[in-house]
MIGUMI-679050 format. One record per atom (N, C-alpha, C): residue in one letter; atom name; residue number from 0; chain; x, y, z. Coordinates in Angstrom, 2 decimals, m for minus. Atoms other than C-alpha are relative to their C-alpha. Layout:
REM residues N
   res   atom     n   chain        c1        c2        c3
     a     CA   NUM       A         X         Y         Z
...
//
This chain:
REM residues 199
   res   atom     n   chain        c1        c2        c3
     m      N     0       A     m1.30      0.64      0.16
     m     CA     0       A     m9.68     17.22     29.12
     m      C     0       A     m0.02     m1.05     m1.12
     k      N     1       A      0.09      1.03      1.04
     k     CA     1       A    m10.88     14.37     26.88
     k      C     1       A      0.02      0.63     m1.39
     n      N     2       A      0.03     m0.67      1.30
     n     CA     2       A    m11.61     16.79     24.04
     n      C     2       A      1.38      0.50     m0.40
     l      N     3       A     m1.36     m0.47      0.26
     l     CA     3       A     m8.12     18.27     24.36
     l      C     3       A      0.89     m1.14     m0.47
     l      N     4       A     m0.80      1.17      0.39
     l     CA     4       A     m6.50     14.83     24.20
     l      C     4       A     m0.37     m0.47     m1.40
     k      N     5       A      0.47      0.44      1.32
     k     CA     5       A     m8.62     13.98     21.18
     k      C     5       A      0.57      0.90     m1.09
     r      N     6       A     m0.55     m0.95      0.98
     r     CA     6       A     m7.46     17.13     19.38
     r      C     6       A      1.49     m0.23     m0.21
     i      N     7       A     m1.45      0.28      0.10
     i     CA     7       A     m3.81     16.39     20.18
     i      C     7       A      0.24     m1.25     m0.84
     e      N     8       A     m0.12      1.26      0.75
     e     CA     8       A     m4.27     12.85     18.83
     e      C     8       A     m0.23      0.24     m1.48
     a      N     9       A      0.33     m0.27      1.40
     a     CA     9       A     m5.86     14.15     15.63
     a      C     9       A      1.12      0.78     m0.68
     i      N    10       A     m1.10     m0.80      0.57
     i     CA    10       A     m3.08     16.71     15.09
     i      C    10       A      1.22     m0.88     m0.25
     r      N    11       A     m1.18      0.86      0.11
     r     CA    11       A     m0.38     14.09     15.68
     r      C    11       A     m0.12     m0.94     m1.20
     l      N    12       A      0.21      0.90      1.14
     l     CA    12       A     m1.90     11.70     13.14
     l      C    12       A      0.01      0.75     m1.31
     t      N    13       A      0.14     m0.70      1.27
     t     CA    13       A     m2.72     14.29     10.51
     t      C    13       A      1.28      0.70     m0.42
     r      N    14       A     m1.32     m0.51      0.43
     r     CA    14       A      0.89     15.57     10.53
     r      C    14       A      0.55     m0.85     m1.13
     l      N    15       A     m0.48      0.90      1.05
     l     CA    15       A      1.52     12.56      8.30
     l      C    15       A     m0.61      0.30     m1.37
     f      N    16       A      0.79     m0.03      1.22
     f     CA    16       A     m1.09     13.41      5.70
     f      C    16       A      0.63      0.79     m1.14
     p      N    17       A     m0.59     m0.72      1.13
     p     CA    17       A      0.69     16.12      3.67
     p      C    17       A      1.22     m0.69     m0.59
     l      N    18       A     m1.24      0.64      0.45
     l     CA    18       A      3.75     13.87      3.38
     l      C    18       A     m0.24     m1.15     m0.96
     v      N    19       A      0.23      1.22      0.77
     v     CA    19       A      2.07     11.00      1.60
     v      C    19       A     m0.91      0.26     m1.18
     e      N    20       A      0.70     m0.05      1.28
     e     CA    20       A      1.02     11.31     m2.01
     e      C    20       A      1.06     m0.41     m1.02
     r      N    21       A     m1.08      0.50      0.85
     r     CA    21       A      3.34      9.10     m4.03
     r      C    21       A     m0.58     m0.86     m1.12
     y      N    22       A      0.37      0.86      1.13
     y     CA    22       A      3.13      7.37     m7.38
     y      C    22       A      1.18     m0.92     m0.31
     y      N    23       A     m1.02      1.01      0.34
     y     CA    23       A      5.00      4.23     m8.41
     y      C    23       A     m0.33     m0.61     m1.35
     l      N    24       A      0.11      0.85      1.19
     l     CA    24       A      5.59      2.54    m11.74
     l      C    24       A      0.69     m1.31      0.33
     v      N    25       A     m0.52      1.31     m0.39
     v     CA    25       A      6.08     m1.18    m11.20
     v      C    25       A     m0.14     m0.96     m1.17
     r      N    26       A      0.05      1.06      1.02
     r     CA    26       A      6.98     m3.90    m13.70
     r      C    26       A     m0.07     m1.33      0.73
     d      N    27       A      0.16      1.27     m0.72
     d     CA    27       A      5.69     m7.28    m12.52
     d      C    27       A      0.80     m1.12     m0.66
     s      N    28       A     m0.81      1.13      0.46
     s     CA    28       A      7.17    m10.73    m13.12
     s      C    28       A     m0.31     m0.40     m1.44
     d      N    29       A      0.36      0.28      1.40
     d     CA    29       A      5.34    m10.99    m16.49
     d      C    29       A      0.39      1.13     m0.94
     g      N    30       A     m0.38     m1.15      0.83
     g     CA    30       A      6.67     m7.63    m17.70
     g      C    30       A     m1.10      1.03     m0.15
     d      N    31       A      1.08     m0.98      0.07
     d     CA    31       A      3.34     m5.82    m17.26
     d      C    31       A      0.31      1.18      0.91
     i      N    32       A     m0.26     m1.23     m0.74
     i     CA    32       A      3.52     m2.20    m16.05
     i      C    32       A     m1.24      0.42      0.78
     w      N    33       A      1.06     m0.46     m0.88
     w     CA    33       A      1.42     m1.02    m13.10
     w      C    33       A      0.29      1.43      0.43
     l      N    34       A     m0.11     m1.33     m0.60
     l     CA    34       A      0.77      2.55    m11.96
     l      C    34       A     m0.71     m0.05      1.35
     f      N    35       A      0.55      0.02     m1.36
     f     CA    35       A      0.25      2.75     m8.18
     f      C    35       A     m0.02      1.40      0.60
     r      N    36       A      0.10     m1.24     m0.77
     r     CA    36       A     m0.89      5.65     m6.03
     r      C    36       A     m0.08     m0.37      1.48
     e      N    37       A     m0.03      0.22     m1.45
     e     CA    37       A     m0.09      5.70     m2.29
     e      C    37       A     m0.37      1.32      0.68
     y      N    38       A      0.40     m1.24     m0.66
     y     CA    38       A     m1.83      8.22     m0.07
     y      C    38       A     m0.74     m0.29      1.31
     l      N    39       A      0.78      0.04     m1.23
     l     CA    39       A     m3.49      8.95      3.28
     l      C    39       A     m1.20      0.90     m0.19
     h      N    40       A      1.13     m0.91     m0.03
     h     CA    40       A     m6.93     10.40      3.74
     h      C    40       A     m0.74     m0.16      1.32
     n      N    41       A      0.68     m0.01     m1.29
     n     CA    41       A     m9.14     11.24      6.68
     n      C    41       A     m1.48      0.25     m0.22
     g      N    42       A      1.44     m0.09      0.15
     g     CA    42       A    m12.81     10.52      6.13
     g      C    42       A     m0.65     m0.31      1.33
     t      N    43       A      0.56      0.45     m1.27
     t     CA    43       A    m14.63      8.59      8.82
     t      C    43       A      1.11     m0.27      1.00
     y      N    44       A     m1.17      0.28     m0.83
     y     CA    44       A    m11.19      7.61     10.16
     y      C    44       A      1.24      0.14     m0.88
     p      N    45       A     m1.24     m0.07      0.81
     p     CA    45       A     m7.55      8.05      9.08
     p      C    45       A      0.26     m1.34     m0.68
     k      N    46       A     m0.12      1.23      0.78
     k     CA    46       A     m6.80      5.54      6.35
     k      C    46       A      1.19      0.08     m0.97
     y      N    47       A     m1.10      0.17      0.96
     y     CA    47       A     m3.80      4.34      4.30
     y      C    47       A     m0.55     m0.74     m1.21
     t      N    48       A      0.50      0.62      1.23
     t     CA    48       A     m4.54      3.49      0.68
     t      C    48       A      1.13     m0.15     m1.01
     l      N    49       A     m0.94      0.27      1.08
     l     CA    49       A     m2.39      1.91     m2.02
     l      C    49       A     m0.79     m0.68     m1.12
     t      N    50       A      0.79      0.56      1.10
     t     CA    50       A     m4.16      1.36     m5.36
     t      C    50       A      0.81      0.01     m1.28
     g      N    51       A     m0.73      0.09      1.26
     g     CA    51       A     m2.83      0.27     m8.73
     g      C    51       A     m0.86     m0.52     m1.13
     k      N    52       A      0.70      0.47      1.20
     k     CA    52       A     m3.97     m0.37    m12.28
     k      C    52       A      1.02     m0.45     m1.03
     n      N    53       A     m0.82      0.52      1.09
     n     CA    53       A     m2.56     m2.33    m15.16
     n      C    53       A     m0.90     m0.12     m1.23
     h      N    54       A      0.81      0.06      1.22
     h     CA    54       A     m3.86     m1.88    m18.71
     h      C    54       A      0.12     m1.39     m0.61
     k      N    55       A     m0.01      1.37      0.53
     k     CA    55       A     m4.87     m5.26    m20.08
     k      C    55       A     m1.13     m0.14     m1.01
     g      N    56       A      1.02      0.22      1.03
     g     CA    56       A     m6.65     m5.87    m23.36
     g      C    56       A     m0.87      1.22     m0.21
     q      N    57       A      0.96     m1.09      0.23
     q     CA    57       A     m9.77     m3.73    m23.59
     q      C    57       A     m0.22      0.87      1.24
     g      N    58       A      0.25     m0.78     m1.21
     g     CA    58       A     m9.65     m2.42    m20.01
     g      C    58       A      1.16     m0.06      0.97
     y      N    59       A     m1.00     m0.02     m1.05
     y     CA    59       A     m7.81     m2.33    m16.72
     y      C    59       A     m0.29     m1.10      1.02
     i      N    60       A      0.17      0.85     m1.17
     i     CA    60       A     m7.21     m4.78    m13.93
     i      C    60       A      0.66      0.74      1.16
     g      N    61       A     m0.45     m0.82     m1.12
     g     CA    61       A     m6.57     m3.47    m10.45
     g      C    61       A      0.56     m0.79      1.17
     a      N    62       A     m0.52      0.55     m1.25
     a     CA    62       A     m4.96     m4.06     m7.07
     a      C    62       A     m0.16      1.10      1.05
     h      N    63       A      0.12     m1.01     m1.04
     h     CA    63       A     m5.48     m2.35     m3.73
     h      C    63       A      0.34     m0.57      1.37
     l      N    64       A     m0.24      0.32     m1.40
     l     CA    64       A     m4.49     m2.34     m0.07
     l      C    64       A     m0.56      1.17      0.81
     y      N    65       A      0.59     m1.02     m0.88
     y     CA    65       A     m6.53     m0.47      2.55
     y      C    65       A      0.31     m0.36      1.46
     a      N    66       A     m0.25      0.22     m1.43
     a     CA    66       A     m5.56     m0.06      6.22
     a      C    66       A     m0.43      1.25      0.76
     k      N    67       A      0.44     m1.16     m0.78
     k     CA    67       A     m7.09      2.16      8.89
     k      C    67       A      0.76      0.08      1.31
     f      N    68       A     m0.71     m0.26     m1.24
     f     CA    68       A     m5.48      3.74     11.94
     f      C    68       A     m1.01      0.10      1.14
     l      N    69       A      0.91      0.01     m1.15
     l     CA    69       A     m7.13      3.13     15.31
     l      C    69       A      0.78      0.31      1.27
     c      N    70       A     m0.61     m0.30     m1.29
     c     CA    70       A     m6.28      4.64     18.69
     c      C    70       A     m0.66     m0.88      1.05
     i      N    71       A      0.52      0.88     m1.04
     i     CA    71       A     m6.64      2.27     21.63
     i      C    71       A     m0.91      0.78      0.95
     c      N    72       A      0.81     m0.89     m0.82
     c     CA    72       A     m7.89      5.08     23.85
     c      C    72       A      0.56      1.40     m0.15
     e      N    73       A     m0.38     m1.40      0.22
     e     CA    73       A     m7.70      8.86     23.92
     e      C    73       A      1.32      0.36      0.68
     a      N    74       A     m1.21     m0.34     m0.75
     a     CA    74       A     m4.88      8.91     26.49
     a      C    74       A      1.24     m0.76     m0.46
     d      N    75       A     m1.12      0.85      0.42
     d     CA    75       A     m2.71      6.29     24.74
     d      C    75       A      0.55      0.51     m1.33
     p      N    76       A     m0.57     m0.52      1.24
     p     CA    76       A     m0.29      7.60     22.09
     p      C    76       A      0.17     m1.05     m1.10
     v      N    77       A     m0.25      1.07      0.98
     v     CA    77       A     m0.01      4.20     20.35
     v      C    77       A     m1.18     m0.12     m0.96
     v      N    78       A      1.01      0.17      1.04
     v     CA    78       A     m1.88      3.76     17.07
     v      C    78       A      0.10     m1.41     m0.57
     n      N    79       A      0.05      1.32      0.62
     n     CA    79       A     m2.94      0.32     15.87
     n      C    79       A     m0.41      0.14     m1.45
     v      N    80       A      0.31     m0.03      1.42
     v     CA    80       A     m3.31     m0.51     12.20
     v      C    80       A     m0.79     m1.25     m0.35
     f      N    81       A      0.85      1.12      0.41
     f     CA    81       A     m6.15     m2.67     10.90
     f      C    81       A      0.02     m0.11     m1.52
     i      N    82       A     m0.02      0.22      1.45
     i     CA    82       A     m5.62     m4.11      7.40
     i      C    82       A     m1.40     m0.42     m0.43
     e      N    83       A      1.38      0.28      0.42
     e     CA    83       A     m9.09     m3.91      5.88
     e      C    83       A     m0.05     m0.96     m1.18
     d      N    84       A      0.09      0.80      1.23
     d     CA    84       A     m8.32     m5.46      2.52
     d      C    84       A      1.31      0.09     m0.76
     i      N    85       A     m1.11      0.00      0.97
     i     CA    85       A     m5.52     m6.48      0.18
     i      C    85       A     m0.38     m0.98     m1.10
     v      N    86       A      0.51      0.79      1.13
     v     CA    86       A     m6.51     m7.72     m3.26
     v      C    86       A      0.77      0.38     m1.25
     t      N    87       A     m0.51     m0.26      1.35
     t     CA    87       A     m4.93     m8.06     m6.68
     t      C    87       A     m0.73     m0.90     m0.98
     a      N    88       A      0.73      0.76      1.01
     a     CA    88       A     m6.78     m9.11     m9.78
     a      C    88       A      0.92     m0.93     m0.78
     k      N    89       A     m0.95      0.84      0.71
     k     CA    89       A     m3.59    m10.66    m11.16
     k      C    89       A      0.80     m0.80      1.01
     r      N    90       A     m0.65      0.85     m0.98
     r     CA    90       A     m2.28    m13.59     m9.20
     r      C    90       A      1.33     m0.52     m0.50
     r      N    91       A     m1.32      0.59      0.26
     r     CA    91       A      1.20    m15.08     m9.02
     r      C    91       A      0.93      0.93     m0.79
     a      N    92       A     m0.90     m0.95      0.65
     a     CA    92       A      2.88    m11.89    m10.24
     a      C    92       A      0.75      0.84      1.04
     s      N    93       A     m0.69     m0.64     m1.13
     s     CA    93       A      4.18    m10.77     m6.79
     s      C    93       A     m0.46      1.42      0.29
     i      N    94       A      0.51     m1.35     m0.25
     i     CA    94       A      2.10     m7.58     m6.85
     i      C    94       A     m0.49      0.13      1.44
     g      N    95       A      0.46     m0.04     m1.39
     g     CA    95       A      0.48     m8.43     m3.49
     g      C    95       A      1.17      0.14      0.96
     s      N    96       A     m1.18     m0.09     m0.86
     s     CA    96       A      3.92     m8.92     m1.93
     s      C    96       A      0.64      1.37     m0.09
     w      N    97       A     m0.55     m1.35      0.16
     w     CA    97       A      5.14     m5.62     m3.38
     w      C    97       A     m0.84      1.01      0.79
     m      N    98       A      0.87     m0.91     m0.75
     m     CA    98       A      2.10     m3.85     m1.88
     m      C    98       A      0.25     m0.10      1.50
     m      N    99       A     m0.25      0.17     m1.44
     m     CA    99       A      2.75     m5.35      1.56
     m      C    99       A      1.35      0.58      0.38
     n      N   100       A     m1.32     m0.62     m0.25
     n     CA   100       A      6.45     m4.36      1.37
     n      C   100       A     m0.12      1.52      0.08
     t      N   101       A      0.16     m1.45      0.06
     t     CA   101       A      5.39     m0.81      0.48
     t      C   101       A     m0.70      0.52      1.25
     m      N   102       A      0.70     m0.42     m1.21
     m     CA   102       A      2.96     m0.57      3.40
     m      C   102       A      0.91     m0.10      1.23
     i      N   103       A     m0.92      0.15     m1.15
     i     CA   103       A      5.57     m1.88      5.87
     i      C   103       A      1.02      1.14      0.01
     a      N   104       A     m0.94     m1.13      0.09
     a     CA   104       A      8.04      0.75      4.62
     a      C   104       A     m0.67      1.29      0.46
     f      N   105       A      0.72     m1.19     m0.43
     f     CA   105       A      5.40      3.44      5.12
     f      C   105       A     m0.18      0.01      1.52
     l      N   106       A      0.24      0.07     m1.45
     l     CA   106       A      4.60      2.24      8.66
     l      C   106       A      1.27      0.30      0.79
     r      N   107       A     m1.26     m0.31     m0.68
     r     CA   107       A      8.27      2.45      9.60
     r      C   107       A      0.25      1.50      0.01
     t      N   108       A     m0.11     m1.46      0.04
     t     CA   108       A      8.27      6.08      8.48
     t      C   108       A     m1.00      0.63      0.96
     a      N   109       A      1.05     m0.54     m0.85
     a     CA   109       A      4.99      6.74     10.28
     a      C   109       A      0.34     m0.15      1.47
     d      N   110       A     m0.35      0.28     m1.40
     d     CA   110       A      6.41      5.27     13.49
     d      C   110       A      0.85      1.12      0.60
     s      N   111       A     m0.79     m1.11     m0.52
     s     CA   111       A      8.75      8.27     13.79
     s      C   111       A     m0.88      1.21      0.32
     f      N   112       A      0.94     m1.07     m0.29
     f     CA   112       A      5.69     10.58     13.86
     f      C   112       A     m0.92     m0.36      1.16
     t      N   113       A      0.91      0.47     m1.03
     t     CA   113       A      3.39      8.51     16.04
     t      C   113       A      0.27     m1.48      0.24
     p      N   114       A     m0.36      1.41     m0.24
     p     CA   114       A      4.11      5.17     17.77
     p      C   114       A     m1.03     m0.95     m0.62
     i      N   115       A      0.86      1.02      0.61
     i     CA   115       A      2.69      2.27     15.73
     i      C   115       A      0.04     m1.24      0.88
     g      N   116       A      0.08      1.19     m0.85
     g     CA   116       A      1.49     m0.65     17.84
     g      C   116       A     m0.24     m1.26     m0.79
     r      N   117       A      0.34      1.28      0.62
     r     CA   117       A     m0.25     m3.76     16.61
     r      C   117       A     m0.53      0.21     m1.41
     i      N   118       A      0.53      0.02      1.38
     i     CA   118       A     m0.87     m4.42     12.90
     i      C   118       A     m0.73     m1.33     m0.14
     y      N   119       A      0.79      1.23      0.01
     y     CA   119       A     m3.65     m6.93     12.40
     y      C   119       A     m1.09      0.04     m1.06
     g      N   120       A      1.08      0.07      0.98
     g     CA   120       A     m6.48     m8.09     10.15
     g      C   120       A     m0.67     m1.36      0.04
     d      N   121       A      0.72      1.27      0.09
     d     CA   121       A     m9.04    m10.79      9.49
     d      C   121       A      0.54     m0.81     m1.16
     i      N   122       A     m0.38      0.88      1.10
     i     CA   122       A     m8.15    m13.79      7.38
     i      C   122       A     m1.26     m0.41     m0.76
     v      N   123       A      1.12      0.39      0.85
     v     CA   123       A    m10.55    m14.22      4.50
     v      C   123       A      0.20     m1.45     m0.41
     r      N   124       A     m0.09      1.43      0.33
     r     CA   124       A    m11.34    m17.82      3.64
     r      C   124       A      0.73     m0.22     m1.33
     d      N   125       A     m0.76      0.34      1.21
     d     CA   125       A     m8.98    m19.37      1.08
     d      C   125       A     m0.90     m0.63     m1.05
     s      N   126       A      0.71      0.73      1.05
     s     CA   126       A    m10.11    m20.67     m2.26
     s      C   126       A      0.28     m1.49      0.20
     p      N   127       A     m0.18      1.44     m0.24
     p     CA   127       A    m10.58    m24.48     m2.21
     p      C   127       A      1.24     m0.59     m0.67
     d      N   128       A     m1.16      0.57      0.71
     d     CA   128       A     m7.75    m25.04     m4.72
     d      C   128       A      1.34      0.41      0.62
     e      N   129       A     m1.24     m0.43     m0.64
     e     CA   129       A     m5.18    m23.21     m2.52
     e      C   129       A     m0.19      0.14      1.51
     p      N   130       A      0.20     m0.10     m1.44
     p     CA   130       A     m5.79    m24.05      1.15
     p      C   130       A      1.25      0.51      0.72
     g      N   131       A     m1.12     m0.55     m0.78
     g     CA   131       A     m3.62    m22.02      3.55
     g      C   131       A      0.84      1.04     m0.70
     a      N   132       A     m0.83     m0.93      0.77
     a     CA   132       A     m2.30    m19.68      0.84
     a      C   132       A      0.03      1.38      0.65
     r      N   133       A      0.04     m1.33     m0.60
     r     CA   133       A     m3.44    m16.48      2.58
     r      C   133       A      0.82      0.05      1.29
     i      N   134       A     m0.77      0.04     m1.25
     i     CA   134       A     m1.98    m17.50      5.93
     i      C   134       A      1.50     m0.01     m0.30
     r      N   135       A     m1.43      0.06      0.37
     r     CA   135       A      1.37    m18.39      4.30
     r      C   135       A      0.48      1.34     m0.53
     f      N   136       A     m0.35     m1.32      0.53
     f     CA   136       A      1.35    m15.03      2.49
     f      C   136       A      0.38      0.94      1.13
     f      N   137       A     m0.26     m0.92     m1.10
     f     CA   137       A      1.13    m13.05      5.73
     f      C   137       A      1.14     m0.46      0.89
     q      N   138       A     m1.09      0.52     m0.83
     q     CA   138       A      3.51    m15.33      7.62
     q      C   138       A      1.37      0.33     m0.58
     r      N   139       A     m1.28     m0.38      0.65
     r     CA   139       A      6.24    m14.50      5.08
     r      C   139       A      0.50      1.34      0.52
     f      N   140       A     m0.37     m1.35     m0.44
     f     CA   140       A      6.19    m10.92      6.42
     f      C   140       A      0.18      0.09      1.52
     g      N   141       A     m0.19      0.01     m1.44
     g     CA   141       A      6.30    m11.92     10.09
     g      C   141       A     m1.27      0.00      0.82
     f      N   142       A      1.26      0.05     m0.74
     f     CA   142       A      2.62    m12.04     11.00
     f      C   142       A     m0.18     m1.38      0.63
     s      N   143       A      0.37      1.28     m0.62
     s     CA   143       A      1.43    m14.71     13.41
     s      C   143       A     m1.51     m0.14     m0.07
     l      N   144       A      1.43      0.31      0.10
     l     CA   144       A     m1.97    m16.38     13.39
     l      C   144       A     m0.60     m0.04      1.40
     e      N   145       A      0.71     m0.01     m1.28
     e     CA   145       A     m4.42    m15.74     16.23
     e      C   145       A     m1.41     m0.51     m0.21
     q      N   146       A      1.40      0.42      0.06
     q     CA   146       A     m7.77    m17.31     16.98
     q      C   146       A     m0.80      0.84      0.99
     t      N   147       A      0.83     m0.84     m0.86
     t     CA   147       A    m10.48    m15.02     18.35
     t      C   147       A     m0.92     m0.87      0.84
     p      N   148       A      0.97      0.77     m0.79
     p     CA   148       A    m12.94    m16.10     21.06
     p      C   148       A     m1.20     m0.48     m0.82
     q      N   149       A      1.11      0.40      0.87
     q     CA   149       A    m15.54    m16.28     18.28
     q      C   149       A      0.39     m1.10     m0.98
     g      N   150       A     m0.44      1.07      0.88
     g     CA   150       A    m13.44    m18.88     16.47
     g      C   150       A      0.53      0.45     m1.34
     r      N   151       A     m0.55     m0.50      1.25
     r     CA   151       A    m12.26    m16.59     13.65
     r      C   151       A      1.52      0.08      0.10
     h      N   152       A     m1.47     m0.12      0.04
     h     CA   152       A     m8.62    m16.39     12.56
     h      C   152       A      0.40      1.40     m0.42
     n      N   153       A     m0.56     m1.31      0.31
     n     CA   153       A     m6.70    m13.12     12.54
     n      C   153       A      1.50     m0.12     m0.18
     i      N   154       A     m1.45     m0.14      0.04
     i     CA   154       A     m3.19    m12.15     11.56
     i      C   154       A      0.36      1.17      0.90
     s      N   155       A     m0.38     m1.06     m0.93
     s     CA   155       A     m1.29    m10.00     14.03
     s      C   155       A      1.53      0.05      0.13
     a      N   156       A     m1.44     m0.19     m0.22
     a     CA   156       A      2.20     m8.53     14.54
     a      C   156       A      0.22      1.41      0.52
     h      N   157       A     m0.45     m1.35     m0.31
     h     CA   157       A      3.99     m5.57     16.04
     h      C   157       A      0.99      0.40     m1.10
     l      N   158       A     m0.84     m0.50      1.10
     l     CA   158       A      5.96     m3.38     13.67
     l      C   158       A      1.41     m0.58      0.06
     s      N   159       A     m1.35      0.54     m0.14
     s     CA   159       A      9.27     m4.66     15.07
     s      C   159       A      0.11     m1.45     m0.48
     e      N   160       A      0.00      1.40      0.44
     e     CA   160       A      8.25     m8.22     14.07
     e      C   160       A     m0.14     m0.15     m1.51
     l      N   161       A      0.23      0.07      1.45
     l     CA   161       A      7.50     m7.36     10.44
     l      C   161       A      1.28      0.26     m0.77
     h      N   162       A     m1.14     m0.23      0.89
     h     CA   162       A     10.03     m7.49      7.62
     h      C   162       A     m0.48     m0.07     m1.45
     q      N   163       A      0.31      0.05      1.44
     q     CA   163       A      9.97     m6.92      3.88
     q      C   163       A      0.64     m1.25     m0.59
     v      N   164       A     m0.53      1.20      0.65
     v     CA   164       A     10.51     m9.89      1.59
     v      C   164       A      0.70      0.40     m1.30
     g      N   165       A     m0.72     m0.26      1.24
     g     CA   165       A     12.90    m10.04     m1.34
     g      C   165       A     m0.87     m0.28     m1.22
     l      N   166       A      0.81      0.15      1.22
     l     CA   166       A     11.28     m9.56     m4.75
     l      C   166       A      0.86      0.29     m1.22
     s      N   167       A     m0.89     m0.20      1.14
     s     CA   167       A     13.83    m10.02     m7.50
     s      C   167       A     m0.76      0.10     m1.31
     e      N   168       A      0.78      0.01      1.25
     e     CA   168       A     11.05    m10.47    m10.09
     e      C   168       A     m0.80      1.28     m0.20
     i      N   169       A      0.72     m1.28      0.10
     i     CA   169       A      9.54     m7.01     m9.40
     i      C   169       A      1.00      1.13     m0.18
     e      N   170       A     m0.89     m1.14      0.23
     e     CA   170       A     11.12     m3.82    m10.72
     e      C   170       A     m0.78      1.30      0.15
     e      N   171       A      0.58     m1.34     m0.10
     e     CA   171       A     10.26     m0.31     m9.59
     e      C   171       A      0.71      0.90     m1.01
     i      N   172       A     m0.54     m0.87      1.05
     i     CA   172       A     10.73      2.15    m12.45
     i      C   172       A     m0.02      1.43      0.51
     n      N   173       A     m0.07     m1.39     m0.41
     n     CA   173       A     11.90      5.68    m11.65
     n      C   173       A     m0.90      0.83     m0.92
     i      N   174       A      0.98     m0.72      0.82
     i     CA   174       A      8.98      7.84    m12.81
     i      C   174       A      0.64      1.18     m0.71
     e      N   175       A     m0.63     m1.16      0.63
     e     CA   175       A     11.15     10.91    m13.49
     e      C   175       A      0.78     m0.42     m1.24
     y      N   176       A     m0.75      0.47      1.16
     y     CA   176       A     13.47      8.93    m15.78
     y      C   176       A     m0.94     m0.50     m1.10
     a      N   177       A      0.96      0.50      0.98
     a     CA   177       A     10.49      7.28    m17.46
     a      C   177       A     m0.63      1.16     m0.76
     l      N   178       A      0.59     m1.17      0.65
     l     CA   178       A      8.93     10.70    m18.17
     l      C   178       A      1.02      0.69     m0.90
     m      N   179       A     m1.04     m0.61      0.83
     m     CA   179       A     12.26     12.08    m19.43
     m      C   179       A      0.20     m0.79     m1.28
     d      N   180       A     m0.17      0.86      1.17
     d     CA   180       A     12.64      9.10    m21.75
     d      C   180       A     m1.16      0.16     m0.96
     w      N   181       A      1.19     m0.19      0.82
     w     CA   181       A      9.07      9.51    m22.97
     w      C   181       A      0.03      1.34     m0.73
     s      N   182       A     m0.03     m1.32      0.62
     s     CA   182       A      9.55     13.25    m23.60
     s      C   182       A      1.05      0.07     m1.11
     k      N   183       A     m1.02      0.02      1.05
     k     CA   183       A     12.75     12.59    m25.58
     k      C   183       A     m0.53     m0.65     m1.27
     k      N   184       A      0.54      0.70      1.17
     k     CA   184       A     10.85     10.21    m27.83
     k      C   184       A     m1.09      0.80     m0.68
     t      N   185       A      1.13     m0.72      0.58
     t     CA   185       A      7.87     12.52    m28.33
     t      C   185       A      0.32      1.43     m0.38
     l      N   186       A     m0.30     m1.41      0.25
     l     CA   186       A      9.49     15.97    m28.31
     l      C   186       A      0.39      0.30     m1.44
     p      N   187       A     m0.33     m0.29      1.41
     p     CA   187       A     11.08     15.77    m31.80
     p      C   187       A     m1.24      0.00     m0.88
     n      N   188       A      1.24      0.04      0.78
     n     CA   188       A      7.68     14.81    m33.25
     n      C   188       A     m0.84      1.24      0.22
     n      N   189       A      0.77     m1.20     m0.30
     n     CA   189       A      6.03     17.71    m31.47
     n      C   189       A      0.59      1.22     m0.68
     k      N   190       A     m0.66     m1.13      0.67
     k     CA   190       A      8.63     20.15    m32.85
     k      C   190       A     m0.30     m0.02     m1.50
     t      N   191       A      0.27      0.14      1.42
     t     CA   191       A      8.08     18.79    m36.34
     t      C   191       A     m1.40      0.46     m0.33
     k      N   192       A      1.38     m0.40      0.23
     k     CA   192       A      4.33     19.22    m36.10
     k      C   192       A     m0.17      1.50      0.13
     a      N   193       A      0.11     m1.44     m0.21
     a     CA   193       A      4.74     22.75    m34.75
     a      C   193       A      0.60      0.76     m1.17
     s      N   194       A     m0.64     m0.71      1.10
     s     CA   194       A      7.11     23.75    m37.57
     s      C   194       A     m0.81     m0.09     m1.27
     r      N   195       A      0.83      0.15      1.19
     r     CA   195       A      4.73     22.38    m40.20
     r      C   195       A     m1.19      0.97      0.02
     q      N   196       A      1.16     m0.86     m0.10
     q     CA   196       A      1.93     24.55    m38.87
     q      C   196       A      0.33      1.47     m0.23
     k      N   197       A     m0.38     m1.41      0.21
     k     CA   197       A      3.92     27.80    m39.25
     k      C   197       A     m0.20      0.38     m1.47
     p      N   198       A      0.18     m0.43      1.41
     p     CA   198       A      3.05     29.82    m42.39
     p      C   198       A      1.32      0.23     m0.69
//
């Protein structure tokens, strides 16, 4: 019976996987363009991943958000979400807030496939020059602060308690329109090159 329940649980979760493979173009508050990929994968455990890159100077700077899905027990249909990490190499450009908004939107969609329970994570120690910044970041989205018996601090919320925050300084660019615009600019040049090569 336990094996059967485990299989049902796996099928229910993996129904989401073919639906998620999205790309986003995002212009941050400084005008820099980021390319983000959002997807699910199932390695050791089902995991949500949102990663982005921004070309800067001689290389790239990145941002990522990782969250894993955990079942409380085999007989319980509710899935908890543990935020493993959220990092951006560029600070004060609202990219972290955009990533959290995107994950919350995904979880609301996922909730129609499988009930989403508690969303939680560990609080990493703040830098000395910005005490409390991480806690304030998560509280903006509706997370509350919890103290574990071991004395560590966690953030925690149920999906119904979370909300997206307004980001007027961030712009999502429609990738299809961006590609059409790019092709219009490059296509005449390509035709010219092709016509020059004809004997």
